[in-house]
C-alpha positions in Angstrom: 77.9 -16.2 11.0 78.4 -19.6 12.6 75.9 -22.3 12.5 74.6 -23.2 16.0 75.0 -26.9 15.5 78.8 -26.7 15.4 80.9 -27.2 18.4 84.6 -27.5 19.3 85.8 -30.8 20.9 89.0 -32.7 21.5 90.2 -35.0 18.7 92.1 -38.3 19.0 95.4 -36.9 17.7 95.1 -33.3 16.5 94.2 -31.4 19.6 90.8 -29.6 19.1 88.6 -29.7 16.1 85.2 -28.5 14.8 82.3 -31.0 14.9 78.6 -31.0 14.2 75.8 -32.3 16.3 73.4 -32.4 13.3 73.6 -33.7 9.8 74.7 -31.0 7.3 73.9 -31.3 3.5 76.5 -30.8 0.8 76.9 -27.2 -0.3 76.0 -25.6 3.1 77.9 -22.5 4.3 78.5 -23.3 8.0 80.7 -20.3 8.9 81.5 -16.9 7.5 84.4 -15.4 9.5 85.7 -11.9 9.2 89.5 -11.5 8.8 92.2 -9.1 9.8 94.2 -8.2 6.8 97.9 -7.5 7.1 100.6 -6.3 4.7 103.3 -8.5 3.2 105.9 -7.0 5.6 103.8 -8.1 8.6 104.0 -11.7 7.3 107.8 -11.7 7.8 107.2 -11.1 11.5 104.3 -13.5 11.9 106.3 -16.3 10.2 108.6 -16.2 13.3 105.8 -16.9 15.7 103.2 -19.6 16.4 100.7 -17.5 14.4 102.5 -18.7 11.2 100.4 -21.8 11.3 97.2 -19.9 11.5 97.5 -17.2 8.8 96.3 -17.3 5.2 97.6 -15.7 2.1 95.2 -12.9 1.0 94.4 -10.9 -2.0 94.6 -11.1 -5.8 97.5 -11.6 -6.2 98.3 -13.1 -2.8 100.4 -10.1 -1.7 99.0 -9.8 1.8 98.0 -12.2 4.6 95.2 -12.4 7.0 94.2 -13.8 10.4 90.7 -15.4 10.4 88.6 -14.7 13.4 85.8 -17.1 14.5 86.6 -20.8 14.4 88.5 -20.9 11.2 91.9 -21.6 12.9 90.4 -24.7 14.7 89.4 -26.6 11.6 91.9 -29.5 11.1 93.6 -30.4 7.9 92.7 -33.5 5.8 93.6 -34.4 2.3 90.1 -36.0 2.2 88.4 -32.9 3.6 84.7 -32.6 3.8 84.7 -28.8 3.7 86.4 -26.1 1.6 87.3 -22.6 2.6 86.5 -19.8 0.2 88.1 -16.3 0.3 85.6 -13.5 0.0 87.9 -10.6 -0.8 85.0 -8.1 -1.2 83.6 -8.9 2.3 87.0 -9.4 3.9 85.8 -12.9 5.1 86.6 -16.6 4.8 83.6 -18.9 4.3 83.5 -22.6 5.2 81.4 -24.7 2.8 80.6 -28.4 3.0 81.7 -30.4 0.0 79.6 -33.5 0.8 76.9 -34.5 3.2 78.3 -34.6 6.8 76.9 -36.8 9.5 76.0 -35.7 13.1 79.1 -36.2 15.3 81.5 -35.9 12.4 84.5 -33.6 12.4 84.6 -30.9 9.8 87.9 -30.6 8.1 89.6 -28.4 5.4 92.6 -29.0 3.2 95.3 -26.5 4.2 96.5 -26.4 0.6 93.6 -24.2 -0.4 91.8 -26.6 -2.7 89.8 -29.2 -0.9 91.1 -32.0 -3.2 94.8 -31.0 -3.4 97.0 -33.9 -2.1 100.3 -31.9 -2.1 102.1 -32.4 1.2 101.4 -29.5 3.6 104.3 -27.6 5.3 104.1 -29.4 8.6 104.5 -32.8 6.8 107.5 -31.8 4.8 109.7 -30.8 7.8 
């Protein structure tokens, strides 16, 4: 499920991103994306490729990883993100939920740390 008012466009300095052409109220699920689940051993191989930047830890405990389908890999990181991603282990999906009202034309962002308000430096800023 992907809301029809979302679109992908170029950003000023992050490549592509996900935007909206309509206002979105806080608490709206804007995307539900299925995932491909992989075993821990697969992660060792993926970490040696560009896909490393696009996989998520998966499971309780986080002993697997997954690749999200849909537009999930296109959402850019922000420590002041306006969306959160939610792991739905029963449905094998990742959901994107707005954490505040979002204006038409605004980019939708997530915090790559897993919690929308976590300000811990992400891996690509610690290199």
